[in-house]
N, C-alpha and C positions, 0 to 999 in steps of 0.2 A: 673207640673214641666217639664214633657217630652215634652209637646206641646210648652212651652216657650223656652226650649232649642233648639228644632227644628227650631223655628222662628229665634232665635239668630244665629244659625249656617247658616241658609239660608241667612240672611242679611249679615253676615260676608263673606260668600262665594260669594255673588253677588258683594259686594264692592271689594273683592279681584279680581274678574274677570274684573270689570270696571277699577281698578287701573292698572292691568296687561295690559289691552288693551291700556291704555294711555302710558305706558312705551314702549310697542312694537311699537306703532304708532310713537313715538318720535324718536326711533332708538338709537343705542349705541353712535354714534358720538355726537348727540345733548345732550344726557345725560352727557357724559364726559365733553363736553364744558361748559355746565351749571354748573356742579359740580366744575369745575376748577374756575369758577367765583363766587362760593359760593351759587349757587341756586340749592337746592336739592328738590324742590317742586314736581317734578315728582315721585321721589323714596320714599320720606318721608311718604306719606300716606300708601304705601304698608308695610313699616317697622312698622308703628303703628298698622296695622291690625295683623301683625305677633306678635307684643308685646302683644296685647289684647288676641290673641288666646293662646299664651304661658302662660299668667297670668291665663286664665280660666282653662287651662289644669292643671297647678300646683295647683290651688285652689281645683279642683276636686280630684286630687290625694291625696293631704294632707287631705282633708275632709274624703274621703273614707278609707284611711289608718288609721286615728285616730278613725273613727267610728268602723271599724273592730277590731282595737286593743283594744278598751275599751269595746266592746261587748263580748269579749272572755278573761276571766281572765288568762287562761293558756298561751295564746299567749302573753298577757301583761307581765306576769311573765318572760317568756323566753326572750322577747325583752329587758326588763329592766336588766336582767342578762347579756345579750350580750353587751348592751350599757355600763354597769358598767365595764365589763371586758376590753372593748376597752378603756375606760377612765383610767383604772388602767395601761394598757400598755402605754398610752400616758404620764401619770404622771411619771412612772418609766423611760421612755425614756427621759423625760425632766430633771429629777434629775441625771440620769446617764451621760448625755452629759454635759460636763463642758464647760464653756465659753472659746473660743479660744483666745489666746493672739495675734494672727496674725491679722493685719489690712486688711480687705477685702474691695475692692472698687466695687461699682456698679453705673454706670453712673457718675463717679468721685465723689461719695459720700461715706464716710467711714461707714461701717456697725457697729452698736453698739454691745457691748458684748451680750446684750439681744437678739438682732436679730440673732447673731451667734449661741447662745444657742438654739433658736427656730429652726433654720435650722438643727442643729445637732440632736435635739430631733426628728424632722421629719424624718431624715435619719435613726436614730436608731429604731424608731417605724416602719418604712417601712421594715427594715431588720428583725425585730422580727416578724412582721406579715407575711412576706414571709416564714420564717422558720416554723411558726405555720401552714400555709396553706400547705406547702410541707409535713409536718409531718402528717397532717390530711389526705391528699391524699394518702400517703404511707400506713397509718394505714387502711384506708377503702379498698385500693387495696389488701393488705395482708389478711384482714379479708374476702374479697370476694373469694380469692384464697383458703383459708382454708376450706370454706364451700363447 
């Protein structure tokens, strides 16, 4: 696996260098003129390399997080408790925030009452999480001062 990964990294790195050399050789003015005409063929391969690398990194991160999470049951229990607490805060925030009767416009489109309630729930959840984080920081600071 390590050998295959090194080969893939080498290939992607070489392709990135080649595509970067093409971009530098063309120059800014030529790229801007081509893009204004709808031709993005110089820059597009480089963006695809970036997308591929991003997808690989995300896949590895998710894989190793899940592998580590399920290999240790204590970690899994603490994670599930934290996620559950976060979902409870979101649900409470959703039910506490009532739909607003005011009509809000975004790009000349009226926001529905459901959208308004979701925005309100996001704001309430944000405020609750800020208060909780400040409380935890104060508690840990006072606890360290007492020791």
